[in-house]
DRENDREN-738438 format. One line per 2 residues: for each residue x, y, z of N, C-alpha, C, O, CB. Coordinates in steps of 0.001 Angstrom, whole numbers, always signed. Glycine has a CB too. Example, Ala and Ser with C-alpha at 12.3 -4.5 7.8 and 13.67 -1.06 7.14 Angstrom:
<atoms>
+13190/-5690/+7800/+12300/-4500/+7800/+13200/-3300/+7800/+14236/-3319/+8465/+11308/-4473/+9046 | +12850/-2250/+7080/+13670/-1060/+7140/+12900/+30/+7870/+13409/+1138/+8039/+14084/-598/+5725
</atoms>
This chain:
<atoms>
-38356/-13389/-15171/-37776/-14486/-14223/-38628/-14685/-13269/-38888/-13682/-12604/-36487/-14210/-13588 | -39247/-15830/-12928/-39945/-16212/-11590/-39116/-16162/-10380/-37886/-16135/-10370/-40481/-17594/-11648
-40032/-16150/-9178/-39162/-16238/-8052/-38518/-17527/-7786/-37765/-17378/-6823/-39848/-15878/-6935 | -38494/-18627/-8191/-37780/-20203/-8343/-36547/-20006/-8917/-35477/-20290/-8378/-38587/-21333/-9333
-36729/-19385/-10317/-35139/-19129/-10965/-34596/-18148/-10378/-33382/-18059/-10562/-34988/-18763/-12479 | -35214/-17146/-9537/-34018/-15974/-8767/-33567/-17071/-7744/-32411/-17411/-7995/-34772/-14205/-7811
-33989/-17594/-6899/-33318/-18317/-5794/-32625/-19406/-6235/-31922/-19983/-5405/-34198/-18758/-4794 | -32674/-19942/-7687/-31708/-21034/-8043/-30346/-20072/-8351/-29226/-20285/-7886/-32291/-22065/-9485
-30635/-19229/-9034/-29667/-18111/-9529/-28674/-17578/-8238/-27448/-17473/-8271/-30649/-16748/-10162 | -29625/-17262/-7041/-28898/-16638/-5380/-27850/-17905/-5130/-26657/-17836/-4836/-30369/-16507/-3656
-28711/-19141/-5348/-27944/-20205/-4801/-26454/-20663/-5558/-25373/-21120/-5187/-28929/-21375/-4801 | -27089/-20252/-6833/-25625/-20837/-7579/-24894/-19748/-7611/-23790/-20066/-8054/-25672/-21468/-9165
-24947/-18399/-7321/-24049/-17385/-7256/-23626/-17492/-5855/-22482/-17081/-5661/-24599/-16035/-7670 | -24283/-17959/-4779/-23307/-18149/-3811/-22378/-19293/-3573/-21392/-19180/-2845/-23874/-18027/-2843
-22688/-20355/-4170/-21828/-21695/-4096/-20540/-21111/-4771/-19434/-21304/-4266/-22538/-23165/-4988 | -20757/-20195/-6241/-19656/-20010/-6864/-18597/-18905/-6083/-17371/-19012/-6124/-20089/-19615/-8236
-19307/-17868/-5394/-18596/-17107/-4473/-17870/-18020/-3332/-16656/-17943/-3148/-19580/-16097/-3866 | -18569/-18742/-2711/-17629/-19391/-1381/-16500/-20302/-2321/-15461/-20565/-1715/-18766/-20657/-46
-16593/-20776/-3649/-15465/-21616/-3826/-14617/-20869/-4575/-13530/-21397/-4813/-15726/-22900/-4428 | -14839/-19657/-5063/-13734/-18539/-5258/-12904/-18202/-4334/-11678/-18311/-4357/-14195/-17395/-5545
-13733/-17690/-3313/-13284/-16894/-1819/-12452/-17930/-1239/-11537/-17553/-508/-14650/-16455/-627 | -12621/-19224/-1450/-11848/-20169/-370/-10829/-20450/-1171/-9898/-20883/-492/-12578/-21555/+243
-10562/-20402/-2354/-9563/-20602/-3471/-8687/-19498/-3333/-7515/-19643/-2986/-10172/-20662/-4924 | -9286/-18219/-3633/-8489/-16928/-3248/-7390/-16809/-1805/-6240/-16424/-1593/-9690/-15836/-3038
-8503/-17379/-1032/-7757/-17273/+627/-6583/-18226/+602/-5522/-17892/+1128/-8887/-17842/+2071 | -6709/-19229/+99/-6002/-20812/+254/-4622/-20076/-730/-3448/-20307/-439/-7188/-22640/-702
-4946/-19369/-1655/-3387/-19104/-2349/-2922/-17971/-2309/-1776/-17882/-2750/-3217/-19342/-3722 | -3524/-16784/-1832/-2938/-15376/-1395/-3749/-14843/-609/-4648/-14193/-1143/-2677/-14390/-2420
-3728/-14920/+891/-4547/-14634/+1915/-4810/-13182/+1718/-5956/-12761/+1564/-3971/-15005/+3251 | -3754/-12408/+1722/-3697/-10826/+1773/-4474/-10113/+386/-5248/-9164/+261/-1947/-10336/+1813
-3920/-10965/-455/-4683/-10188/-1834/-6070/-10876/-1656/-6889/-10146/-2215/-3893/-10569/-3647 | -6593/-11795/-1202/-7922/-12045/-1053/-8909/-11377/-52/-10103/-11173/-272/-7940/-13237/-849
-8106/-11016/+1278/-8945/-10159/+2106/-8963/-8859/+1147/-10130/-8562/+892/-8306/-9898/+3720 | -8087/-8048/+576/-8293/-6860/-64/-9636/-7340/-1389/-10791/-6914/-1382/-6588/-6269/-697
-9114/-8183/-2284/-10550/-8465/-3434/-11467/-8697/-2751/-12388/-7917/-2992/-10603/-9685/-4501 | -11682/-9379/-2018/-13212/-10146/-1026/-13863/-9116/-367/-15089/-9027/-300/-12838/-11350/+389
-12586/-7853/+426/-13531/-7025/+1075/-13904/-7347/+2469/-14690/-6750/+3204/-14661/-7009/+333 | -12902/-8837/+2790/-13503/-9709/+4100/-12579/-9458/+5365/-11425/-9267/+4980/-13510/-11488/+3780
-12657/-9416/+6266/-11932/-9577/+7455/-11011/-10894/+7528/-11083/-11861/+6768/-12924/-9564/+8561 | -10239/-10741/+8475/-9299/-12034/+8626/-10064/-12811/+9214/-9961/-13971/+8816/-7976/-11960/+9395
-10922/-12615/+10144/-11772/-13763/+10873/-12997/-14652/+9961/-13415/-15789/+10183/-12580/-12964/+12159 | -13462/-13516/+8672/-14525/-14110/+7912/-13325/-15037/+7014/-13619/-16175/+6647/-15677/-12858/+6977
-12247/-14566/+6766/-11351/-15591/+5783/-10997/-16873/+6426/-10999/-17876/+5712/-9915/-14941/+5335 | -10684/-16980/+7712/-10153/-17873/+8238/-11407/-19060/+8491/-11129/-20259/+8490/-9405/-17275/+9420
-12910/-18522/+8721/-13950/-19529/+8455/-14111/-20120/+7163/-14248/-21335/+7024/-15119/-19024/+8740 | -14099/-19159/+6038/-14242/-19584/+4748/-13255/-20672/+4579/-13635/-21809/+4300/-14082/-18481/+3771
-11931/-20363/+4743/-10866/-21230/+4468/-11144/-22821/+4881/-10977/-23798/+4151/-9646/-20649/+5216 | -11562/-22806/+6105/-11974/-24021/+6680/-13542/-24725/+6329/-13913/-25697/+6987/-11846/-23720/+8136
-14330/-24194/+5339/-15214/-24927/+5194/-15302/-26315/+4474/-14451/-26489/+3603/-15858/-24230/+4824 | -16111/-27237/+4674/-15602/-28306/+4019/-16547/-28479/+2695/-16936/-27315/+2596/-15560/-29573/+5003
-16975/-28962/+1950/-17672/-28761/+563/-19136/-29056/+1069/-20072/-28320/+757/-17098/-29876/-789 | -19292/-30213/+1896/-20770/-30183/+2279/-21389/-28830/+3262/-22596/-28589/+3304/-20990/-31606/+3119
-20261/-27939/+4096/-20875/-26916/+4672/-21124/-25719/+3567/-22118/-24994/+3515/-20028/-26503/+5876 | -19935/-25690/+2664/-20425/-24876/+1557/-21767/-25034/+938/-22528/-24092/+713/-19582/-25018/+582
-22007/-26265/+682/-23130/-26539/-111/-24718/-26008/+810/-25759/-25587/+306/-23007/-28318/-457 | -24443/-26191/+2038/-25623/-25845/+3013/-25690/-24374/+3128/-26796/-23833/+3169/-25444/-26484/+4502
-24502/-23616/+3188/-24581/-22230/+3398/-24888/-21960/+1868/-26007/-21450/+1919/-23193/-21481/+4109 | -24629/-21999/+934/-24940/-21591/-480/-26430/-21792/-506/-27110/-21141/-1300/-24139/-22474/-1661
-26914/-22564/+229/-28342/-23139/-41/-29332/-21916/+230/-30383/-21783/-398/-28719/-24509/+1009 | -28930/-21096/+1154/-30005/-20458/+1645/-30609/-19364/+552/-30170/-19426/-597/-29568/-19830/+2976
-31479/-18492/+840/-31863/-17522/+184/-31394/-16201/-199/-31555/-15604/-1263/-32623/-17420/+579 | -30903/-15920/+656/-29811/-14600/+601/-28448/-14620/+67/-27547/-15324/+523/-29516/-14136/+1920
-28341/-13821/-914/-26958/-13471/-1560/-25914/-13185/-456/-26003/-12237/+324/-27070/-12145/-2542 | -24869/-14137/-467/-23959/-13878/+192/-22740/-12916/+278/-22112/-12583/+1284/-23745/-14674/+192
-22588/-12612/-799/-21555/-11459/-1363/-22552/-9959/-1752/-23738/-9919/-2078/-20663/-12177/-3045 | -21855/-9144/-1626/-22187/-7636/-1942/-21695/-7037/-2661/-20748/-7584/-3227/-22120/-6874/-1186
-22012/-5666/-3041/-21559/-4752/-3829/-20255/-4014/-2431/-20591/-4211/-1263/-23089/-3665/-4533 | -19233/-3430/-2618/-18534/-2822/-2107/-18414/-1089/-2498/-17793/-138/-2022/-17546/-3608/-2268
-19400/-1292/-3662/-19097/+309/-4098/-20906/+896/-3678/-21826/+823/-4493/-18489/+515/-6365 | -21033/+1377/-2429/-22207/+1572/-2030/-22467/+3188/-2039/-23325/+3780/-1384/-22356/+876/-723
-21461/+3787/-2994/-21999/+5130/-2662/-21615/+5814/-4082/-20621/+5462/-4717/-21268/+5895/-1190 | -22447/+6762/-4486/-22338/+7497/-5741/-21381/+7739/-6289/-21382/+7565/-7508/-22737/+8448/-5763
-19975/+8317/-5529/-18918/+8468/-5883/-18029/+7667/-6417/-17267/+7980/-7332/-18587/+8842/-5223 | -18094/+6527/-5831/-17309/+5275/-6422/-17961/+4715/-7604/-17234/+4245/-8480/-17180/+4101/-5387
-19615/+4694/-7798/-19940/+4090/-8834/-19792/+5185/-10110/-19531/+4740/-11228/-21313/+3486/-8577 | -19939/+6379/-9938/-19251/+7505/-10788/-17698/+7306/-11386/-17283/+7544/-12521/-19210/+8782/-9849
-17091/+6860/-10382/-15699/+6829/-10972/-15778/+5200/-11732/-15455/+5007/-12904/-14320/+7047/-9573 | -16100/+4501/-11124/-16180/+2927/-12087/-16592/+2988/-13516/-16058/+2538/-14530/-17349/+1835/-11481
-17987/+3855/-13272/-18556/+3992/-14709/-18261/+5065/-15810/-18645/+5145/-16977/-19847/+4101/-14551 | -17514/+5801/-15107/-16897/+6950/-15903/-17950/+7615/-16259/-17811/+7916/-17444/-16047/+6628/-17108
-18985/+8020/-15824/-20038/+8690/-16348/-19390/+10390/-16775/-18610/+10841/-15936/-21338/+8612/-15119 | -19630/+11121/-17770/-19292/+12417/-17949/-18355/+12592/-18497/-18213/+13527/-19285/-19212/+13048/-17083
-17192/+11472/-18142/-15597/+11715/-18733/-15078/+10959/-19980/-15555/+9931/-20458/-14535/+11281/-17619 | -13888/+11744/-20464/-13397/+11112/-21709/-12781/+9719/-21440/-12725/+9258/-20300/-12341/+12029/-22390
-12413/+9195/-22311/-11608/+7582/-21983/-9997/+7888/-21203/-9456/+7124/-20403/-11230/+6558/-23876 | -9460/+9187/-21685/-8195/+9748/-21386/-8048/+9390/-19907/-7031/+8940/-19379/-8103/+11324/-21704
-9377/+9695/-19240/-9096/+9641/-17575/-9350/+8500/-17068/-9372/+8402/-15841/-9891/+10558/-16708 | -9629/+7251/-17975/-10014/+6061/-17348/-9401/+5645/-16325/-9949/+5358/-15261/-10007/+5155/-18063
-7948/+5563/-16610/-7367/+4875/-16039/-7040/+5585/-14665/-6909/+4811/-13717/-6427/+4457/-16828 | -6886/+6931/-14404/-7248/+7871/-13252/-8030/+7304/-12383/-7691/+6706/-11362/-7887/+9054/-13615
-9259/+7522/-12858/-10437/+7224/-12249/-11167/+6003/-11514/-12060/+5953/-10668/-11016/+7469/-13012 | -10384/+5003/-12217/-10539/+3604/-11966/-9611/+3362/-10757/-9895/+2729/-9740/-10178/+2694/-13255
-8372/+4022/-11070/-7148/+4158/-9625/-7825/+4783/-8410/-7750/+4276/-7291/-5656/+5335/-9960 | -8517/+5952/-8690/-9126/+6479/-7611/-10159/+5668/-6844/-10141/+5623/-5614/-9658/+7594/-8019
-10987/+5080/-7523/-12003/+4132/-7084/-11307/+3041/-6669/-11701/+2538/-5617/-13007/+3761/-8088 | -10264/+2480/-7281/-9485/+1410/-5951/-8912/+1863/-5006/-8696/+1109/-4058/-8413/+543/-6269
-8545/+3028/-4960/-8261/+3700/-3607/-9201/+3956/-2338/-8939/+3894/-1137/-7886/+4894/-3935 | -10559/+4309/-3114/-11388/+4693/-2065/-11780/+3170/-1583/-12199/+2985/-441/-12685/+5743/-2553
-11632/+2163/-2454/-12620/+817/-1932/-11475/+163/-1024/-11690/-669/-142/-13288/-466/-3401 | -10175/+692/-1398/-9232/-370/-491/-9249/+516/+836/-9175/-145/+1872/-7398/-714/-1170
-9341/+2014/+993/-9581/+2477/+2019/-10910/+1854/+3194/-10911/+1880/+4425/-9688/+3709/+1521 | -11747/+1428/+2422/-13005/+1172/+3022/-12667/-509/+3834/-13136/-1037/+4842/-14368/+1221/+1641
-11623/-960/+2802/-11419/-2511/+3125/-10634/-2295/+4366/-10858/-3112/+5259/-10566/-3511/+1902 | -9647/-1245/+4643/-8828/-1154/+5899/-10047/-572/+7559/-9924/-848/+8753/-7365/+268/+5372
-10972/+173/+6910/-11959/+525/+7765/-12672/-613/+8634/-12830/-566/+9854/-12879/+1197/+6980 | -13144/-1820/+7633/-13517/-2908/+8177/-13029/-4086/+8543/-13652/-5084/+8904/-14134/-3124/+7723
-11382/-3854/+8384/-10738/-4787/+9181/-10507/-4615/+10525/-9928/-5489/+11169/-9686/-5014/+8717
</atoms>
């Protein structure tokens, strides 16, 4: 994949993310804040974006969304490395609790 292809992929991901975020925010704001991991202020701005504004923002060369699992503990829980399938539900619940706590810290 060359640099132009990567930039095209980033722009497409940005537009998809903005469209999804706006849809989630408009349908269930509280769930959107949790699922997207964004603040109330960010949600308010995203909800008001026009299609032209979304296209302009998405056209940048920087990915707008980011992984919220930025530590080894959460990644380990999500990927379930070294554990049996029986604990899958418990480990995913634990990862969700950790990410929810981080959402509250960011808010």
